DOKOLGU-354412 format. One record per residue: residue in three letters; chain; x, y, z of N, C-alpha, C in turn. Coordinates in steps of 0.02 Angstrom, whole numbers. Layout:
N
ALA_A_X_Y_Z_X_Y_Z_X_Y_Z
...
END
This chain:
317
MET_A_42_-60_0_0_0_0_43_63_0
THR_A_96_60_40_141_118_44_174_131_-23
THR_A_193_77_-58_226_84_-123_179_117_-173
THR_A_115_97_-171_66_126_-217_57_200_-205
LEU_A_53_218_-140_42_288_-123_102_332_-142
THR_A_161_304_-137_220_344_-154_230_349_-229
ARG_A_208_299_-266_218_301_-338_172_351_-372
ARG_A_111_359_-345_64_405_-378_88_477_-378
PRO_A_111_504_-320_138_572_-322_198_579_-369
GLN_A_242_526_-368_300_529_-413_278_530_-485
SER_A_227_490_-502_202_489_-571_172_556_-589
ALA_A_134_586_-543_104_652_-556_158_705_-565
ARG_A_210_701_-523_265_750_-530_301_742_-596
SER_A_311_679_-617_344_667_-681_303_694_-739
ALA_A_237_683_-736_193_708_-789_193_784_-791
GLY_A_193_814_-731_195_887_-728_260_915_-754
ALA_A_315_881_-737_381_904_-761_385_897_-837
LEU_A_356_844_-864_357_834_-937_316_888_-972
ALA_A_258_905_-943_216_957_-972_252_1025_-970
TRP_A_285_1040_-915_322_1103_-910_381_1104_-959
SER_A_414_1047_-967_469_1044_-1016_444_1058_-1086
ALA_A_385_1030_-1103_355_1042_-1169_337_1116_-1177
LEU_A_313_1148_-1124_295_1218_-1128_358_1261_-1137
VAL_A_412_1243_-1105_475_1280_-1114_498_1275_-1186
VAL_A_489_1216_-1216_505_1208_-1288_464_1257_-1330
VAL_A_400_1263_-1315_356_1310_-1351_381_1381_-1342
TRP_A_398_1399_-1280_424_1466_-1266_485_1482_-1309
ILE_A_534_1438_-1307_598_1452_-1339_594_1443_-1414
VAL_A_566_1388_-1437_566_1373_-1509_522_1421_-1547
TRP_A_461_1433_-1524_418_1481_-1560_447_1551_-1556
GLY_A_481_1567_-1502_514_1632_-1498_571_1638_-1547
SER_A_605_1582_-1560_663_1583_-1605_644_1582_-1679
THR_A_580_1568_-1695_561_1564_-1766_567_1632_-1800
TYR_A_560_1686_-1763_566_1753_-1794_638_1765_-1818
LEU_A_685_1741_-1778_755_1745_-1800_766_1702_-1862
ALA_A_738_1641_-1862_747_1597_-1920_715_1627_-1983
ILE_A_657_1658_-1976_624_1689_-2033_668_1746_-2060
ARG_A_695_1786_-2015_737_1842_-2035_798_1818_-2075
VAL_A_828_1762_-2053_885_1734_-2088_862_1702_-2154
GLY_A_805_1669_-2153_781_1634_-2212_765_1680_-2270
VAL_A_734_1738_-2255_713_1782_-2310_770_1824_-2337
ARG_A_830_1815_-2311_887_1850_-2340_897_1829_-2413
THR_A_888_1764_-2427_899_1740_-2495_842_1696_-2521
LEU_A_791_1684_-2481_731_1648_-2503_673_1696_-2506
PRO_A_633_1696_-2559_574_1739_-2562_527_1723_-2503
PRO_A_496_1774_-2473_459_1764_-2410_400_1716_-2415
PHE_A_357_1724_-2466_299_1680_-2470_318_1610_-2493
THR_A_373_1605_-2530_399_1539_-2548_425_1503_-2486
LEU_A_460_1540_-2443_483_1512_-2379_424_1486_-2338
ALA_A_372_1527_-2331_314_1507_-2292_278_1448_-2325
ALA_A_274_1449_-2392_239_1395_-2427_275_1328_-2416
ILE_A_340_1327_-2426_378_1264_-2416_372_1241_-2344
ARG_A_378_1288_-2298_374_1271_-2226_309_1235_-2210
TYR_A_253_1264_-2230_189_1237_-2209_165_1178_-2252
VAL_A_182_1178_-2315_162_1120_-2356_199_1057_-2332
VAL_A_264_1063_-2320_302_1005_-2297_279_983_-2228
ALA_A_273_1032_-2182_251_1015_-2114_181_986_-2114
GLY_A_136_1015_-2154_68_989_-2157_65_920_-2187
ALA_A_105_907_-2239_106_841_-2270_132_788_-2222
ILE_A_178_808_-2177_204_760_-2127_153_749_-2071
LEU_A_122_804_-2048_78_800_-1989_9_772_-2006
LEU_A_-14_783_-2068_-82_762_-2086_-93_686_-2076
PRO_A_-51_642_-2103_-63_570_-2092_-56_550_-2019
ILE_A_-13_585_-1981_-8_571_-1909_-73_591_-1875
GLY_A_-99_650_-1892_-162_672_-1863_-220_627_-1883
TRP_A_-218_601_-1944_-271_558_-1968_-276_494_-1927
ARG_A_-218_470_-1902_-216_409_-1863_-221_422_-1788
SER_A_-225_486_-1767_-228_502_-1696_-298_491_-1668
GLY_A_-303_492_-1602_-368_485_-1570_-388_412_-1560
THR_A_-449_404_-1534_-475_337_-1521_-504_308_-1586
PRO_A_-515_241_-1587_-546_212_-1647_-613_243_-1664
ALA_A_-652_260_-1612_-717_291_-1624_-709_360_-1657
GLN_A_-659_398_-1634_-646_464_-1664_-625_458_-1737
ARG_A_-585_407_-1751_-561_399_-1819_-619_381_-1867
VAL_A_-673_354_-1839_-731_338_-1880_-777_398_-1889
THR_A_-790_433_-1833_-838_489_-1834_-807_555_-1857
ASP_A_-743_564_-1843_-710_628_-1859_-673_622_-1925
ARG_A_-711_614_-1979_-682_608_-2046_-699_671_-2086
PRO_A_-649_713_-2101_-662_777_-2134_-695_768_-2203
GLY_A_-745_809_-2216_-778_811_-2281_-769_879_-2313
ARG_A_-812_897_-2360_-805_960_-2396_-810_1020_-2349
ARG_A_-858_1018_-2302_-867_1074_-2257_-805_1085_-2213
GLN_A_-777_1030_-2188_-717_1036_-2146_-657_1062_-2186
TRP_A_-648_1036_-2248_-593_1060_-2289_-603_1134_-2308
GLY_A_-666_1153_-2320_-679_1224_-2335_-662_1268_-2276
ALA_A_-681_1246_-2216_-665_1284_-2155_-590_1288_-2145
MET_A_-554_1233_-2158_-482_1233_-2148_-447_1276_-2201
LEU_A_-475_1280_-2260_-446_1324_-2311_-451_1397_-2289
LEU_A_-509_1415_-2260_-518_1484_-2234_-469_1497_-2178
LEU_A_-465_1451_-2130_-419_1460_-2073_-346_1458_-2096
GLY_A_-331_1416_-2145_-263_1414_-2171_-243_1480_-2203
ALA_A_-292_1512_-2236_-278_1577_-2266_-270_1631_-2213
MET_A_-308_1627_-2158_-306_1678_-2107_-247_1670_-2058
LEU_A_-228_1607_-2044_-176_1596_-1993_-107_1585_-2024
PRO_A_-92_1526_-2052_-24_1518_-2080_-8_1566_-2138
ALA_A_-56_1578_-2183_-41_1619_-2242_-38_1693_-2224
ALA_A_-95_1722_-2204_-95_1793_-2186_-58_1805_-2121
GLY_A_-66_1760_-2073_-35_1771_-2008_40_1761_-2007
ASN_A_66_1715_-2048_138_1702_-2048_172_1721_-2113
GLY_A_139_1709_-2169_168_1728_-2233_181_1802_-2238
VAL_A_133_1842_-2214_142_1915_-2215_198_1936_-2168
VAL_A_204_1903_-2110_259_1918_-2065_326_1902_-2098
SER_A_329_1848_-2135_391_1831_-2171_409_1887_-2221
TRP_A_358_1913_-2256_370_1968_-2302_394_2030_-2265
ALA_A_362_2045_-2208_379_2105_-2169_450_2102_-2142
GLU_A_474_2041_-2127_541_2035_-2098_596_2046_-2150
LEU_A_578_2058_-2212_628_2083_-2260_651_2153_-2239
ARG_A_609_2190_-2204_623_2259_-2185_624_2270_-2110
LEU_A_593_2225_-2073_582_2236_-2002_627_2190_-1960
PRO_A_660_2214_-1908_699_2170_-1864_655_2116_-1834
SER_A_684_2058_-1822_644_2001_-1797_613_2015_-1729
GLY_A_648_2052_-1685_621_2067_-1620_560_2111_-1623
ILE_A_563_2163_-1666_506_2208_-1675_446_2169_-1703
ALA_A_459_2126_-1752_405_2086_-1781_372_2042_-1727
ALA_A_412_2011_-1685_385_1967_-1633_344_2007_-1583
LEU_A_366_2066_-1566_328_2107_-1518_261_2128_-1547
LEU_A_260_2144_-1611_197_2163_-1643_150_2103_-1650
VAL_A_178_2044_-1666_138_1983_-1668_112_1966_-1599
GLY_A_149_1986_-1547_128_1974_-1479_63_2007_-1460
THR_A_37_2050_-1503_-28_2082_-1490_-87_2037_-1509
VAL_A_-74_1977_-1533_-129_1932_-1554_-183_1925_-1500
PRO_A_-165_1914_-1436_-219_1908_-1386_-264_1970_-1382
LEU_A_-236_2029_-1395_-277_2089_-1395_-329_2086_-1451
TRP_A_-307_2065_-1511_-353_2060_-1567_-404_2004_-1555
MET_A_-383_1951_-1520_-430_1897_-1505_-487_1922_-1461
VAL_A_-472_1964_-1413_-524_1990_-1369_-572_2034_-1408
LEU_A_-545_2076_-1452_-588_2119_-1493_-630_2077_-1541
ALA_A_-599_2027_-1572_-637_1984_-1618_-691_1945_-1580
ASP_A_-675_1924_-1520_-723_1887_-1479_-784_1932_-1463
ALA_A_-770_1997_-1451_-825_2043_-1436_-870_2053_-1496
VAL_A_-841_2052_-1557_-880_2063_-1618_-916_1999_-1639
VAL_A_-879_1943_-1642_-906_1880_-1667_-956_1849_-1619
ARG_A_-937_1847_-1555_-980_1815_-1506_-1023_1864_-1466
ARG_A_-1013_1928_-1480_-1051_1981_-1446_-1043_1977_-1371
ARG_A_-980_1968_-1350_-964_1967_-1279_-919_2027_-1265
VAL_A_-946_2075_-1229_-909_2136_-1215_-858_2123_-1160
PRO_A_-795_2141_-1171_-744_2130_-1119_-759_2169_-1056
GLY_A_-736_2143_-999_-743_2179_-936_-695_2238_-932
LEU_A_-701_2276_-878_-661_2337_-871_-586_2322_-871
THR_A_-566_2267_-837_-495_2250_-834_-467_2236_-903
ARG_A_-507_2202_-944_-484_2185_-1011_-482_2246_-1057
TRP_A_-531_2291_-1049_-529_2353_-1087_-465_2393_-1070
LEU_A_-448_2393_-1006_-388_2428_-984_-326_2397_-1015
ALA_A_-323_2329_-1014_-266_2295_-1045_-261_2309_-1119
LEU_A_-319_2312_-1154_-320_2328_-1225_-293_2398_-1237
ALA_A_-316_2446_-1196_-293_2515_-1204_-218_2520_-1192
VAL_A_-193_2486_-1141_-121_2488_-1126_-82_2456_-1184
GLY_A_-108_2399_-1210_-74_2365_-1264_-69_2408_-1327
MET_A_-124_2442_-1345_-123_2485_-1404_-77_2545_-1393
THR_A_-73_2569_-1332_-25_2622_-1317_47_2598_-1328
GLY_A_59_2536_-1306_126_2507_-1317_143_2501_-1391
VAL_A_93_2482_-1432_105_2477_-1505_122_2546_-1533
ALA_A_85_2598_-1511_98_2666_-1535_168_2689_-1515
VAL_A_188_2674_-1454_254_2694_-1431_308_2657_-1469
LEU_A_298_2591_-1477_347_2549_-1513_355_2572_-1585
SER_A_300_2582_-1620_302_2600_-1691_327_2670_-1702
GLY_A_319_2713_-1653_342_2782_-1660_412_2793_-1637
GLY_A_445_2739_-1616_511_2747_-1586_569_2735_-1632
GLY_A_557_2724_-1695_612_2707_-1739_639_2764_-1781
GLY_A_611_2823_-1773_635_2878_-1813_611_2874_-1884
ALA_A_640_2915_-1927_618_2920_-1996_629_2856_-2035
GLY_A_679_2817_-2013_695_2756_-2050_653_2696_-2029
PHE_A_608_2704_-1981_568_2647_-1958_520_2625_-2013
PRO_A_521_2561_-2031_479_2537_-2087_406_2530_-2065
ILE_A_370_2586_-2064_302_2586_-2038_256_2542_-2079
GLY_A_268_2538_-2145_225_2495_-2187_231_2422_-2167
ALA_A_292_2399_-2154_302_2330_-2132_271_2319_-2063
ALA_A_276_2369_-2019_246_2363_-1953_170_2357_-1957
VAL_A_139_2397_-2000_67_2392_-2010_48_2324_-2038
ALA_A_89_2298_-2084_75_2232_-2113_76_2178_-2058
VAL_A_124_2183_-2011_127_2134_-1957_66_2141_-1912
LEU_A_45_2201_-1898_-14_2211_-1857_-76_2181_-1891
LEU_A_-81_2190_-1956_-137_2160_-1993_-132_2084_-1991
ALA_A_-71_2057_-1994_-61_1985_-1989_-83_1960_-1920
ALA_A_-65_1997_-1868_-85_1979_-1800_-161_1982_-1793
MET_A_-192_2032_-1824_-265_2038_-1823_-297_1978_-1858
SER_A_-269_1958_-1915_-295_1900_-1951_-288_1837_-1909
TRP_A_-231_1828_-1877_-220_1769_-1835_-270_1768_-1777
GLY_A_-278_1825_-1743_-323_1828_-1686_-395_1816_-1706
THR_A_-416_1846_-1762_-485_1836_-1785_-497_1764_-1807
GLY_A_-449_1736_-1843_-455_1666_-1863_-458_1619_-1804
SER_A_-420_1634_-1751_-421_1592_-1691_-490_1592_-1659
VAL_A_-523_1649_-1659_-591_1653_-1631_-641_1618_-1676
LEU_A_-635_1628_-1742_-681_1596_-1788_-675_1520_-1787
GLN_A_-617_1494_-1770_-606_1422_-1770_-657_1386_-1726
GLY_A_-677_1418_-1671_-726_1388_-1626_-796_1387_-1653
ARG_A_-808_1422_-1709_-875_1425_-1738_-880_1390_-1805
LEU_A_-826_1361_-1828_-824_1328_-1893_-823_1252_-1885
PRO_A_-845_1215_-1936_-844_1142_-1933_-774_1114_-1943
VAL_A_-735_1113_-1890_-666_1090_-1894_-659_1022_-1861
PRO_A_-607_983_-1877_-597_918_-1845_-588_926_-1770
SER_A_-609_876_-1732_-602_879_-1659_-533_856_-1636
ARG_A_-496_820_-1679_-430_797_-1659_-378_851_-1674
PRO_A_-342_875_-1622_-297_933_-1631_-243_922_-1684
LEU_A_-212_864_-1686_-158_852_-1735_-186_850_-1806
LEU_A_-245_822_-1815_-276_822_-1881_-293_892_-1903
LEU_A_-321_931_-1857_-338_1001_-1871_-275_1039_-1891
ALA_A_-221_1031_-1853_-159_1067_-1867_-130_1047_-1934
GLY_A_-131_982_-1950_-104_960_-2014_-143_988_-2073
MET_A_-210_987_-2069_-251_1013_-2122_-241_1089_-2130
GLU_A_-238_1123_-2073_-229_1196_-2075_-162_1216_-2105
MET_A_-109_1181_-2086_-43_1195_-2113_-40_1183_-2188
LEU_A_-67_1126_-2209_-66_1109_-2280_-105_1161_-2321
CYS_A_-164_1179_-2298_-204_1229_-2333_-169_1297_-2333
GLY_A_-142_1316_-2277_-107_1380_-2273_-46_1382_-2318
GLY_A_-9_1326_-2320_49_1323_-2364_30_1328_-2437
LEU_A_-26_1298_-2457_-49_1302_-2526_-70_1373_-2544
VAL_A_-102_1408_-2496_-121_1479_-2508_-57_1520_-2517
CYS_A_-7_1508_-2475_57_1544_-2482_89_1530_-2550
ALA_A_83_1468_-2574_111_1450_-2639_77_1489_-2695
VAL_A_10_1497_-2690_-26_1536_-2740_-2_1609_-2740
VAL_A_5_1637_-2679_29_1706_-2673_99_1711_-2703
ALA_A_142_1663_-2688_210_1663_-2715_210_1659_-2790
LEU_A_164_1619_-2818_158_1613_-2891_137_1679_-2922
VAL_A_88_1712_-2892_64_1777_-2917_119_1830_-2913
ARG_A_159_1827_-2860_213_1876_-2851_274_1859_-2893
GLY_A_274_1803_-2928_331_1783_-2968_390_1757_-2928
GLU_A_376_1735_-2866_430_1711_-2822_454_1641_-2841
LEU_A_412_1601_-2872_429_1531_-2884_482_1522_-2938
THR_A_502_1577_-2969_555_1573_-3019_624_1589_-2989
PHE_A_628_1589_-2922_691_1607_-2890_746_1556_-2907
ASP_A_807_1579_-2903_865_1538_-2919_887_1501_-2856
ALA_A_874_1436_-2853_891_1396_-2794_966_1397_-2780
ALA_A_1006_1404_-2832_1079_1404_-2823_1102_1467_-2787
ALA_A_1061_1520_-2790_1079_1583_-2758_1059_1585_-2684
VAL_A_1022_1534_-2661_1001_1532_-2591_1059_1510_-2548
SER_A_1072_1547_-2495_1129_1532_-2451_1115_1470_-2409
GLY_A_1169_1440_-2384_1161_1384_-2339_1126_1403_-2275
GLU_A_1137_1465_-2251_1102_1488_-2191_1027_1489_-2200
SER_A_1005_1512_-2259_933_1514_-2272_903_1444_-2276
TRP_A_939_1397_-2307_914_1328_-2309_910_1299_-2239
TRP_A_961_1311_-2198_959_1287_-2129_902_1319_-2091
ALA_A_890_1383_-2102_834_1417_-2069_767_1386_-2089
LEU_A_760_1370_-2154_698_1338_-2177_690_1269_-2144
GLY_A_744_1230_-2141_740_1165_-2108_721_1171_-2035
TYR_A_748_1221_-2002_731_1232_-1931_657_1252_-1923
LEU_A_633_1294_-1968_563_1315_-1965_515_1256_-1975
ILE_A_533_1210_-2021_491_1152_-2033_494_1103_-1974
GLY_A_555_1086_-1953_564_1035_-1901_547_1060_-1832
ALA_A_591_1100_-1803_581_1124_-1735_525_1175_-1731
GLY_A_527_1224_-1776_480_1280_-1770_408_1263_-1783
THR_A_394_1210_-1821_325_1192_-1836_306_1124_-1807
LEU_A_340_1072_-1827_321_1004_-1805_333_994_-1730
LEU_A_393_1008_-1706_408_997_-1636_367_1043_-1591
ALA_A_368_1108_-1605_333_1155_-1561_258_1144_-1562
MET_A_230_1128_-1620_158_1115_-1623_140_1053_-1583
THR_A_180_1001_-1588_167_940_-1550_171_953_-1475
CYS_A_220_993_-1454_226_1010_-1383_167_1052_-1360
TYR_A_145_1098_-1403_89_1140_-1385_25_1099_-1376
VAL_A_13_1053_-1423_-46_1010_-1417_-40_966_-1354
PHE_A_21_945_-1338_31_902_-1280_14_938_-1214
VAL_A_32_1002_-1208_21_1036_-1145_-51_1058_-1136
LEU_A_-90_1063_-1190_-160_1082_-1184_-197_1031_-1141
GLY_A_-229_1054_-1089_-266_1010_-1045_-222_981_-989
ARG_A_-156_987_-995_-112_962_-943_-88_1018_-897
LEU_A_-90_1079_-921_-74_1138_-881_-131_1187_-886
PRO_A_-139_1232_-836_-193_1281_-839_-189_1324_-902
ALA_A_-247_1345_-928_-250_1383_-990_-208_1447_-986
ALA_A_-211_1481_-929_-172_1543_-921_-97_1528_-925
THR_A_-76_1471_-899_-5_1452_-901_16_1437_-973
VAL_A_-26_1399_-1009_-9_1382_-1078_-5_1444_-1121
SER_A_-54_1490_-1112_-55_1550_-1154_0_1599_-1137
SER_A_41_1584_-1087_97_1627_-1070_147_1633_-1128
TYR_A_145_1584_-1175_191_1589_-1232_181_1654_-1270
ALA_A_121_1683_-1267_106_1743_-1305_149_1802_-1283
PHE_A_168_1804_-1219_212_1859_-1198_283_1837_-1183
VAL_A_296_1772_-1182_365_1748_-1175_400_1747_-1243
ASN_A_365_1726_-1296_395_1722_-1362_428_1787_-1384
PRO_A_394_1846_-1378_427_1908_-1400_491_1923_-1361
VAL_A_491_1907_-1296_551_1918_-1256_609_1876_-1283
VAL_A_594_1812_-1296_645_1767_-1324_670_1793_-1392
ALA_A_623_1816_-1434_642_1840_-1500_687_1902_-1496
VAL_A_670_1948_-1451_710_2009_-1443_781_1990_-1419
LEU_A_786_1945_-1370_851_1926_-1344_893_1891_-1397
LEU_A_863_1846_-1436_900_1811_-1488_920_1859_-1544
GLY_A_875_1905_-1562_891_1953_-1614_950_1997_-1594
ALA_A_952_2016_-1530_1007_2058_-1506_1072_2018_-1503
ALA_A_1068_1955_-1480_1129_1915_-1471_1159_1890_-1536
ILE_A_1116_1871_-1585_1140_1838_-1645_1142_1886_-1705
LEU_A_1091_1928_-1713_1088_1972_-1771_1107_2044_-1754
ASP_A_1127_2055_-1691_1148_2122_-1669_1092_2174_-1679
GLU_A_1030_2152_-1670_973_2198_-1672_969_2237_-1606
ARG_A_955_2300_-1610_951_2341_-1550_886_2381_-1550
LEU_A_856_2386_-1490_797_2428_-1482_819_2496_-1456
THR_A_787_2548_-1480_797_2614_-1450_763_2614_-1382
VAL_A_778_2665_-1342_747_2670_-1275_671_2673_-1281
ARG_A_647_2710_-1330_575_2716_-1338_544_2650_-1362
GLN_A_578_2616_-1407_553_2551_-1430_553_2501_-1372
ALA_A_604_2502_-1330_607_2458_-1272_549_2472_-1225
ALA_A_533_2536_-1216_477_2555_-1173_411_2528_-1202
GLY_A_403_2536_-1268_343_2509_-1300_339_2433_-1294
ALA_A_397_2400_-1299_398_2327_-1293_376_2305_-1224
VAL_A_401_2339_-1172_382_2323_-1104_307_2333_-1093
ILE_A_280_2387_-1121_208_2402_-1114_167_2347_-1147
ILE_A_187_2325_-1207_149_2273_-1242_151_2208_-1203
VAL_A_210_2187_-1180_216_2124_-1143_174_2126_-1079
LEU_A_176_2182_-1043_137_2188_-982_62_2186_-996
ALA_A_42_2219_-1051_-29_2220_-1069_-54_2150_-1086
VAL_A_-15_2114_-1125_-35_2046_-1144_-36_2000_-1083
ALA_A_15_2007_-1040_16_1967_-978_-45_1982_-935
GLY_A_-62_2047_-929_-121_2065_-889_-185_2040_-920
LEU_A_-188_2042_-987_-248_2018_-1021_-259_1943_-1011
LEU_A_-204_1905_-1016_-210_1832_-1011_-221_1808_-939
THR_A_-201_1849_-890_-210_1829_-820_-271_1861_-789
ALA_A_-304_1906_-824_-365_1938_-798_-420_1887_-792
PRO_A_-461_1890_-739_-516_1842_-731_-567_1850_-786
ARG_A_-591_1791_-812_-643_1792_-863_-711_1803_-831
ARG_A_-757_1828_-870_-825_1833_-845_-855_1763_-838
LYS_A_-897_1755_-788_-926_1689_-775_-970_1665_-833
SER_A_-997_1712_-871_-1040_1693_-926_-1002_1669_-987
ALA_A_-935_1678_-986_-895_1658_-1044_-901_1583_-1055
ALA_A_-915_1563_-1116_-925_1492_-1131_-859_1456_-1144
ARG_A_-807_1495_-1160_-745_1463_-1180_-687_1508_-1162
THR_A_-631_1481_-1140_-573_1520_-1125_-532_1532_-1187
LEU_A_-496_1587_-1187_-454_1604_-1244_-388_1570_-1238
THR_A_-364_1543_-1292_-296_1516_-1295_-261_1545_-1355
GLY_A_-194_1546_-1354_-157_1572_-1410_-161_1525_-1468
END
């Protein structure tokens, strides 16, 4: 009896440690993808980079997701036209608009700044939730939204005449698309199995990026002119940045509190800024640093603020 009682806490501690380890992977790896994108687009066209990343990752993850779940789920959760249509929309809003546009913006924008602007996704999710589900945020959340938008204004206004404001606006629109798509996902006929959903979404998003790349004339790029660093960056984005991090993220869902899991939204920008400074010698001005701190604090406050009791679903990144 004593042996049984001692093994259970140890098993629980081991499971908790494993979940926290997976969350740390999400923190670091997703934060590092902005650096990898910045390196990748030096010699790879941006939408081509995003297309290859998501088509390959989706093609690998889709059959794994198809076989995931219980036998009953594999029978009942079989995507049809409606599900594929929903995933095409979400693929266009999240991987394509949400990440492909960021890849384009990082041609001009430092990786740390891009990550900080993408870090506003939870703010856009709250606004989208208010419009789509007609749930008005409480006073605390309105305050966090106001503080976050102030941080964006300070950050974007801190770069002087040379600050690429067009690229910054593009990243904000990408963050808005990602946040809105995340809210819409709960109202669309999507697969119930997370890995299957992720595989379908990545594949659809990658195909949308490929169409954009074709229209932009990117697919005629000279592969011989692509540097080894860019190829390595692409490989990292496919392997660690997409497959590994997504698997870890799906693993921690339900194993850690939602507020803890969603902490990646304000940890990722910090990681990106530190890596950009250490590896690419990116530097923030004092005003940009102040804006960055305001954004991170606003997102942290938003994610830790108590939800209204009437809320039917918690927000996750």
